[in-house]
Each structure stands twice: as structure tokens, then as C-alpha cells.
N, CA, C and O atoms as a GROMACS GRO file, in nm:
protein
  392
    1MET      N    1   1.569   3.038  -1.427
    1MET     CA    2   1.450   3.006  -1.361
    1MET      C    3   1.406   2.861  -1.408
    1MET      O    4   1.379   2.766  -1.334
    2ARG      N    5   1.406   2.863  -1.534
    2ARG     CA    6   1.357   2.716  -1.593
    2ARG      C    7   1.448   2.611  -1.545
    2ARG      O    8   1.399   2.500  -1.523
    3ALA      N    9   1.589   2.632  -1.523
    3ALA     CA   10   1.672   2.522  -1.484
    3ALA      C   11   1.651   2.482  -1.338
    3ALA      O   12   1.670   2.366  -1.300
    4ILE      N   13   1.609   2.584  -1.252
    4ILE     CA   14   1.578   2.557  -1.110
    4ILE      C   15   1.450   2.477  -1.114
    4ILE      O   16   1.446   2.377  -1.041
    5VAL      N   17   1.357   2.502  -1.178
    5VAL     CA   18   1.225   2.422  -1.178
    5VAL      C   19   1.253   2.292  -1.227
    5VAL      O   20   1.208   2.199  -1.160
    6VAL      N   21   1.320   2.265  -1.331
    6VAL     CA   22   1.349   2.129  -1.392
    6VAL      C   23   1.430   2.055  -1.270
    6VAL      O   24   1.397   1.944  -1.227
    7ARG      N   25   1.530   2.123  -1.226
    7ARG     CA   26   1.618   2.059  -1.123
    7ARG      C   27   1.530   2.000  -1.004
    7ARG      O   28   1.542   1.884  -0.967
    8ARG      N   29   1.451   2.082  -0.954
    8ARG     CA   30   1.358   2.046  -0.846
    8ARG      C   31   1.252   1.940  -0.886
    8ARG      O   32   1.209   1.860  -0.803
    9LEU      N   33   1.213   1.939  -1.010
    9LEU     CA   34   1.127   1.844  -1.055
    9LEU      C   35   1.210   1.703  -1.063
    9LEU      O   36   1.155   1.598  -1.031
   10LEU      N   37   1.329   1.708  -1.103
   10LEU     CA   38   1.399   1.589  -1.121
   10LEU      C   39   1.445   1.524  -0.983
   10LEU      O   40   1.459   1.403  -0.965
   11LEU      N   41   1.465   1.619  -0.891
   11LEU     CA   42   1.495   1.577  -0.747
   11LEU      C   43   1.369   1.512  -0.677
   11LEU      O   44   1.387   1.437  -0.581
   12MET      N   45   1.249   1.538  -0.721
   12MET     CA   46   1.131   1.481  -0.667
   12MET      C   47   1.132   1.327  -0.694
   12MET      O   48   1.076   1.250  -0.616
   13ILE      N   49   1.195   1.285  -0.807
   13ILE     CA   50   1.181   1.144  -0.845
   13ILE      C   51   1.237   1.062  -0.737
   13ILE      O   52   1.167   0.970  -0.694
   14PRO      N   53   1.361   1.083  -0.685
   14PRO     CA   54   1.416   0.988  -0.586
   14PRO      C   55   1.340   0.999  -0.462
   14PRO      O   56   1.307   0.900  -0.397
   15LEU      N   57   1.308   1.128  -0.427
   15LEU     CA   58   1.241   1.169  -0.308
   15LEU      C   59   1.102   1.080  -0.302
   15LEU      O   60   1.077   1.023  -0.195
   16MET      N   61   1.021   1.068  -0.398
   16MET     CA   62   0.900   0.996  -0.411
   16MET      C   63   0.933   0.839  -0.410
   16MET      O   64   0.854   0.762  -0.354
   17ILE      N   65   1.036   0.796  -0.465
   17ILE     CA   66   1.070   0.646  -0.452
   17ILE      C   67   1.113   0.627  -0.320
   17ILE      O   68   1.078   0.523  -0.263
   18GLY      N   69   1.193   0.720  -0.252
   18GLY     CA   70   1.233   0.684  -0.115
   18GLY      C   71   1.115   0.679  -0.025
   18GLY      O   72   1.101   0.587   0.056
   19MET      N   73   1.022   0.783  -0.036
   19MET     CA   74   0.905   0.787   0.050
   19MET      C   75   0.817   0.657   0.032
   19MET      O   76   0.777   0.591   0.128
   20THR      N   77   0.792   0.628  -0.090
   20THR     CA   78   0.709   0.499  -0.106
   20THR      C   79   0.775   0.377  -0.054
   20THR      O   80   0.705   0.287  -0.006
   21PHE      N   81   0.914   0.366  -0.060
   21PHE     CA   82   0.982   0.256  -0.012
   21PHE      C   83   0.971   0.247   0.147
   21PHE      O   84   0.945   0.144   0.209
   22ILE      N   85   0.997   0.375   0.204
   22ILE     CA   86   0.985   0.376   0.352
   22ILE      C   87   0.841   0.330   0.400
   22ILE      O   88   0.826   0.247   0.489
   23SER      N   89   0.737   0.391   0.331
   23SER     CA   90   0.613   0.355   0.378
   23SER      C   91   0.576   0.206   0.354
   23SER      O   92   0.499   0.143   0.427
   24PHE      N   93   0.637   0.160   0.249
   24PHE     CA   94   0.612   0.007   0.219
   24PHE      C   95   0.672  -0.079   0.332
   24PHE      O   96   0.610  -0.168   0.391
   25VAL      N   97   0.808  -0.040   0.355
   25VAL     CA   98   0.891  -0.117   0.461
   25VAL      C   99   0.818  -0.098   0.602
   25VAL      O  100   0.799  -0.200   0.669
   26VAL      N  101   0.784   0.004   0.642
   26VAL     CA  102   0.718   0.038   0.754
   26VAL      C  103   0.576  -0.050   0.769
   26VAL      O  104   0.548  -0.104   0.875
   27SER      N  105   0.504  -0.055   0.669
   27SER     CA  106   0.387  -0.134   0.674
   27SER      C  107   0.404  -0.279   0.672
   27SER      O  108   0.312  -0.356   0.700
   28HIS      N  109   0.525  -0.318   0.637
   28HIS     CA  110   0.560  -0.475   0.638
   28HIS      C  111   0.641  -0.515   0.772
   28HIS      O  112   0.662  -0.632   0.804
   29THR      N  113   0.678  -0.416   0.837
   29THR     CA  114   0.756  -0.452   0.960
   29THR      C  115   0.680  -0.436   1.090
   29THR      O  116   0.738  -0.464   1.196
   30VAL      N  117   0.558  -0.394   1.090
   30VAL     CA  118   0.482  -0.385   1.212
   30VAL      C  119   0.466  -0.534   1.260
   30VAL      O  120   0.453  -0.627   1.181
   31PRO      N  121   0.468  -0.546   1.383
   31PRO     CA  122   0.451  -0.678   1.448
   31PRO      C  123   0.331  -0.751   1.417
   31PRO      O  124   0.337  -0.873   1.408
   32ALA      N  125   0.218  -0.687   1.401
   32ALA     CA  126   0.092  -0.745   1.371
   32ALA      C  127   0.083  -0.811   1.237
   32ALA      O  128   0.132  -0.759   1.136
   33ASP      N  129   0.016  -0.932   1.236
   33ASP     CA  130   0.001  -0.978   1.114
   33ASP      C  131  -0.145  -0.932   1.051
   33ASP      O  132  -0.252  -0.942   1.109
   34PRO      N  133  -0.124  -0.879   0.920
   34PRO     CA  134  -0.242  -0.814   0.848
   34PRO      C  135  -0.354  -0.903   0.835
   34PRO      O  136  -0.470  -0.862   0.842
   35VAL      N  137  -0.322  -1.032   0.814
   35VAL     CA  138  -0.440  -1.139   0.794
   35VAL      C  139  -0.508  -1.149   0.935
   35VAL      O  140  -0.630  -1.134   0.941
   36ALA      N  141  -0.444  -1.170   1.032
   36ALA     CA  142  -0.512  -1.165   1.160
   36ALA      C  143  -0.594  -1.041   1.195
   36ALA      O  144  -0.705  -1.056   1.246
   37ALA      N  145  -0.544  -0.920   1.169
   37ALA     CA  146  -0.596  -0.801   1.203
   37ALA      C  147  -0.716  -0.786   1.120
   37ALA      O  148  -0.809  -0.722   1.169
   38ASN      N  149  -0.730  -0.838   0.993
   38ASN     CA  150  -0.868  -0.817   0.913
   38ASN      C  151  -0.949  -0.924   0.928
   38ASN      O  152  -1.071  -0.910   0.921
   39LEU      N  153  -0.897  -1.035   0.948
   39LEU     CA  154  -0.998  -1.160   0.957
   39LEU      C  155  -1.049  -1.194   1.111
   39LEU      O  156  -1.156  -1.248   1.140
   40GLY      N  157  -0.954  -1.152   1.196
   40GLY     CA  158  -0.994  -1.204   1.332
   40GLY      C  159  -0.929  -1.333   1.373
   40GLY      O  160  -0.903  -1.420   1.290
   41GLN      N  161  -0.904  -1.345   1.494
   41GLN     CA  162  -0.830  -1.467   1.544
   41GLN      C  163  -0.903  -1.597   1.511
   41GLN      O  164  -0.836  -1.696   1.480
   42ARG      N  165  -1.033  -1.602   1.516
   42ARG     CA  166  -1.114  -1.724   1.481
   42ARG      C  167  -1.090  -1.764   1.342
   42ARG      O  168  -1.081  -1.884   1.320
   43SER      N  169  -1.078  -1.681   1.244
   43SER     CA  170  -1.063  -1.725   1.102
   43SER      C  171  -0.922  -1.768   1.078
   43SER      O  172  -0.892  -1.826   0.973
   44MET      N  173  -0.838  -1.742   1.170
   44MET     CA  174  -0.688  -1.787   1.154
   44MET      C  175  -0.673  -1.932   1.174
   44MET      O  176  -0.568  -1.990   1.145
   45GLU      N  177  -0.781  -1.997   1.227
   45GLU     CA  178  -0.780  -2.138   1.249
   45GLU      C  179  -0.804  -2.220   1.124
   45GLU      O  180  -0.775  -2.339   1.118
   46ASP      N  181  -0.858  -2.153   1.025
   46ASP     CA  182  -0.887  -2.225   0.899
   46ASP      C  183  -0.785  -2.175   0.793
   46ASP      O  184  -0.780  -2.060   0.750
   47PRO      N  185  -0.710  -2.271   0.760
   47PRO     CA  186  -0.599  -2.238   0.666
   47PRO      C  187  -0.648  -2.206   0.527
   47PRO      O  188  -0.578  -2.134   0.457
   48THR      N  189  -0.765  -2.255   0.481
   48THR     CA  190  -0.801  -2.209   0.332
   48THR      C  191  -0.858  -2.068   0.344
   48THR      O  192  -0.850  -1.998   0.243
   49ILE      N  193  -0.918  -2.015   0.457
   49ILE     CA  194  -0.952  -1.869   0.451
   49ILE      C  195  -0.833  -1.774   0.461
   49ILE      O  196  -0.832  -1.663   0.407
   50VAL      N  197  -0.736  -1.823   0.531
   50VAL     CA  198  -0.603  -1.744   0.538
   50VAL      C  199  -0.540  -1.750   0.403
   50VAL      O  200  -0.502  -1.643   0.353
   51ALA      N  201  -0.523  -1.868   0.335
   51ALA     CA  202  -0.456  -1.869   0.204
   51ALA      C  203  -0.534  -1.790   0.108
   51ALA      O  204  -0.472  -1.718   0.030
   52ALA      N  205  -0.680  -1.793   0.102
   52ALA     CA  206  -0.757  -1.703   0.017
   52ALA      C  207  -0.729  -1.568   0.042
   52ALA      O  208  -0.703  -1.496  -0.054
   53PHE      N  209  -0.731  -1.521   0.160
   53PHE     CA  210  -0.709  -1.371   0.191
   53PHE      C  211  -0.574  -1.331   0.147
   53PHE      O  212  -0.560  -1.228   0.082
   54ARG      N  213  -0.468  -1.410   0.179
   54ARG     CA  214  -0.328  -1.380   0.135
   54ARG      C  215  -0.323  -1.376  -0.028
   54ARG      O  216  -0.259  -1.287  -0.084
   55ALA      N  217  -0.388  -1.472  -0.101
   55ALA     CA  218  -0.397  -1.450  -0.247
   55ALA      C  219  -0.480  -1.332  -0.288
   55ALA      O  220  -0.446  -1.279  -0.393
   56GLN      N  221  -0.572  -1.286  -0.231
   56GLN     CA  222  -0.666  -1.182  -0.268
   56GLN      C  223  -0.585  -1.057  -0.262
   56GLN      O  224  -0.595  -0.972  -0.350
   57TRP      N  225  -0.505  -1.045  -0.161
   57TRP     CA  226  -0.437  -0.912  -0.127
   57TRP      C  227  -0.291  -0.919  -0.184
   57TRP      O  228  -0.220  -0.820  -0.168
   58GLY      N  229  -0.244  -1.025  -0.246
   58GLY     CA  230  -0.117  -1.032  -0.282
   58GLY      C  231  -0.012  -1.057  -0.176
   58GLY      O  232   0.104  -1.022  -0.197
   59LEU      N  233  -0.047  -1.114  -0.067
   59LEU     CA  234   0.047  -1.118   0.042
   59LEU      C  235   0.123  -1.251   0.028
   59LEU      O  236   0.222  -1.277   0.096
   60ASP      N  237   0.071  -1.336  -0.067
   60ASP     CA  238   0.165  -1.452  -0.091
   60ASP      C  239   0.278  -1.440  -0.200
   60ASP      O  240   0.343  -1.535  -0.244
   61LYS      N  241   0.288  -1.326  -0.232
   61LYS     CA  242   0.395  -1.294  -0.336
   61LYS      C  243   0.509  -1.244  -0.279
   61LYS      O  244   0.500  -1.180  -0.175
   62PRO      N  245   0.629  -1.265  -0.338
   62PRO     CA  246   0.753  -1.212  -0.278
   62PRO      C  247   0.751  -1.058  -0.254
   62PRO      O  248   0.678  -0.986  -0.323
   63LEU      N  249   0.833  -1.005  -0.152
   63LEU     CA  250   0.823  -0.875  -0.130
   63LEU      C  251   0.858  -0.776  -0.240
   63LEU      O  252   0.796  -0.671  -0.249
   64PRO      N  253   0.965  -0.810  -0.329
   64PRO     CA  254   0.992  -0.724  -0.439
   64PRO      C  255   0.870  -0.701  -0.534
   64PRO      O  256   0.838  -0.592  -0.580
   65GLN      N  257   0.807  -0.820  -0.556
   65GLN     CA  258   0.678  -0.814  -0.646
   65GLN      C  259   0.566  -0.745  -0.580
   65GLN      O  260   0.482  -0.691  -0.652
   66GLN      N  261   0.553  -0.740  -0.447
   66GLN     CA  262   0.451  -0.674  -0.383
   66GLN      C  263   0.485  -0.526  -0.384
   66GLN      O  264   0.396  -0.442  -0.401
   67TYR      N  265   0.619  -0.490  -0.364
   67TYR     CA  266   0.657  -0.344  -0.392
   67TYR      C  267   0.629  -0.292  -0.515
   67TYR      O  268   0.582  -0.178  -0.524
   68LEU      N  269   0.653  -0.368  -0.624
   68LEU     CA  270   0.617  -0.329  -0.772
   68LEU      C  271   0.471  -0.305  -0.791
   68LEU      O  272   0.430  -0.207  -0.853
   69THR      N  273   0.392  -0.398  -0.735
   69THR     CA  274   0.262  -0.384  -0.754
   69THR      C  275   0.204  -0.273  -0.671
   69THR      O  276   0.103  -0.216  -0.713
   70TYR      N  277   0.260  -0.236  -0.553
   70TYR     CA  278   0.224  -0.114  -0.471
   70TYR      C  279   0.260   0.009  -0.545
   70TYR      O  280   0.182   0.103  -0.533
   71ILE      N  281   0.361   0.024  -0.617
   71ILE     CA  282   0.407   0.130  -0.686
   71ILE      C  283   0.302   0.144  -0.807
   71ILE      O  284   0.237   0.248  -0.822
   72GLY      N  285   0.290   0.040  -0.888
   72GLY     CA  286   0.196   0.039  -1.008
   72GLY      C  287   0.064   0.088  -0.951
   72GLY      O  288   0.014   0.185  -1.008
   73ASN      N  289   0.008   0.042  -0.859
   73ASN     CA  290  -0.122   0.068  -0.816
   73ASN      C  291  -0.133   0.231  -0.773
   73ASN      O  292  -0.226   0.304  -0.810
   74MET      N  293  -0.035   0.269  -0.699
   74MET     CA  294  -0.029   0.420  -0.678
   74MET      C  295  -0.004   0.499  -0.801
   74MET      O  296  -0.047   0.614  -0.799
   75LEU      N  297   0.055   0.458  -0.905
   75LEU     CA  298   0.069   0.546  -1.031
   75LEU      C  299  -0.072   0.536  -1.104
   75LEU      O  300  -0.104   0.624  -1.185
   76HIS      N  301  -0.145   0.446  -1.079
   76HIS     CA  302  -0.269   0.437  -1.140
   76HIS      C  303  -0.400   0.503  -1.074
   76HIS      O  304  -0.514   0.515  -1.118
   77GLY      N  305  -0.340   0.544  -0.946
   77GLY     CA  306  -0.452   0.609  -0.857
   77GLY      C  307  -0.514   0.519  -0.771
   77GLY      O  308  -0.603   0.562  -0.698
   78ASP      N  309  -0.478   0.385  -0.765
   78ASP     CA  310  -0.553   0.300  -0.672
   78ASP      C  311  -0.470   0.291  -0.559
   78ASP      O  312  -0.362   0.233  -0.568
   79LEU      N  313  -0.513   0.348  -0.437
   79LEU     CA  314  -0.462   0.361  -0.323
   79LEU      C  315  -0.516   0.251  -0.223
   79LEU      O  316  -0.491   0.254  -0.102
   80GLY      N  317  -0.579   0.170  -0.274
   80GLY     CA  318  -0.634   0.057  -0.187
   80GLY      C  319  -0.760   0.092  -0.131
   80GLY      O  320  -0.817   0.194  -0.170
   81VAL      N  321  -0.816   0.009  -0.033
   81VAL     CA  322  -0.940   0.012   0.032
   81VAL      C  323  -0.921   0.050   0.194
   81VAL      O  324  -0.839  -0.012   0.261
   82SER      N  325  -0.985   0.134   0.240
   82SER     CA  326  -0.968   0.155   0.378
   82SER      C  327  -1.015   0.048   0.468
   82SER      O  328  -1.121  -0.010   0.443
   83ILE      N  329  -0.943   0.016   0.572
   83ILE     CA  330  -0.983  -0.090   0.670
   83ILE      C  331  -1.104  -0.040   0.751
   83ILE      O  332  -1.191  -0.119   0.786
   84ARG      N  333  -1.109   0.081   0.779
   84ARG     CA  334  -1.212   0.137   0.866
   84ARG      C  335  -1.336   0.178   0.794
   84ARG      O  336  -1.443   0.164   0.853
   85THR      N  337  -1.334   0.227   0.676
   85THR     CA  338  -1.452   0.277   0.608
   85THR      C  339  -1.501   0.165   0.499
   85THR      O  340  -1.620   0.155   0.468
   86HIS      N  341  -1.410   0.091   0.450
   86HIS     CA  342  -1.438  -0.020   0.354
   86HIS      C  343  -1.464   0.060   0.220
   86HIS      O  344  -1.530   0.010   0.129
   87MET      N  345  -1.414   0.177   0.213
   87MET     CA  346  -1.431   0.267   0.082
   87MET      C  347  -1.277   0.268   0.029
   87MET      O  348  -1.177   0.234   0.093
   88PRO      N  349  -1.283   0.317  -0.107
   88PRO     CA  350  -1.144   0.347  -0.168
   88PRO      C  351  -1.087   0.458  -0.088
   88PRO      O  352  -1.152   0.556  -0.052
   89VAL      N  353  -0.958   0.437  -0.062
   89VAL     CA  354  -0.875   0.546   0.008
   89VAL      C  355  -0.879   0.677  -0.065
   89VAL      O  356  -0.880   0.782  -0.001
   90ALA      N  357  -0.879   0.675  -0.216
   90ALA     CA  358  -0.875   0.790  -0.301
   90ALA      C  359  -1.000   0.879  -0.271
   90ALA      O  360  -0.998   1.002  -0.270
   91ASP      N  361  -1.110   0.799  -0.247
   91ASP     CA  362  -1.248   0.870  -0.230
   91ASP      C  363  -1.235   0.946  -0.093
   91ASP      O  364  -1.266   1.064  -0.080
   92ASP      N  365  -1.181   0.859   0.017
   92ASP     CA  366  -1.184   0.922   0.143
   92ASP      C  367  -1.087   1.046   0.143
   92ASP      O  368  -1.122   1.147   0.205
   93ILE      N  369  -0.977   1.045   0.083
   93ILE     CA  370  -0.882   1.161   0.072
   93ILE      C  371  -0.962   1.274  -0.005
   93ILE      O  372  -0.964   1.387   0.043
   94GLY      N  373  -1.025   1.246  -0.116
   94GLY     CA  374  -1.088   1.339  -0.187
   94GLY      C  375  -1.219   1.416  -0.113
   94GLY      O  376  -1.259   1.531  -0.135
   95ARG      N  377  -1.263   1.332  -0.033
   95ARG     CA  378  -1.391   1.391   0.052
   95ARG      C  379  -1.341   1.490   0.146
   95ARG      O  380  -1.415   1.582   0.179
   96TYR      N  381  -1.214   1.480   0.197
   96TYR     CA  382  -1.160   1.573   0.302
   96TYR      C  383  -1.077   1.694   0.247
   96TYR      O  384  -1.046   1.791   0.317
   97LEU      N  385  -1.046   1.680   0.125
   97LEU     CA  386  -0.949   1.775   0.061
   97LEU      C  387  -1.052   1.880   0.009
   97LEU      O  388  -1.162   1.846  -0.034
   98PRO      N  389  -1.008   2.019   0.016
   98PRO     CA  390  -1.105   2.112  -0.058
   98PRO      C  391  -1.123   2.100  -0.199
   98PRO      O  392  -1.202   2.175  -0.258
   0.00000   0.00000   0.00000
């Protein structure tokens, strides 16, 4: 019984890595620009605002570094800030779970 539990726990590691990688890739392959979606089209005309936003959210870094930051934040419980509620995502999830 113990071997089955250990085996299942060990199989969760590649599964979790695969799930995080897929969600990261999907979020980066959508056709919409996240900067334009958050700032609006008028703010896109000012390159300093765009550069500041990209730097604030780490969008100016290479994709492998963004992925490692994404994993690190998830391991620390930092799931980011909701675009809709402007609250931490972990708080939103905790509010709806029993």
C-alpha cells in the first residue's frame, strides 16, 4: 500500500510540471497583447508606459526566465492579481472554496 502511495505521489511531479507548462504556453500564445488588454489602446501610444508595464510584470524578460518566475511564484502561493477584481487570485479562490 505504501509503495502505491509513493508511486502516485512521484507521478504527480511530472504531471504538475506538464500542467504548469501547458497553462504558461497557452497564456503566452493567445493572439491578444496583454499590455494592450490591461492598459487600453490609448496607452499603447506612449512607449514609456508600455515599457514600464512590461518591466513591472516581467514581460520584458526571456520566456524561460518568465516560466521559472511563474513556477517560483506558484510554489510560494503567489498566484498573481486578478484582472477582473484587482485582488490576489489566492484570496479569490479561498473565498469560493468551502
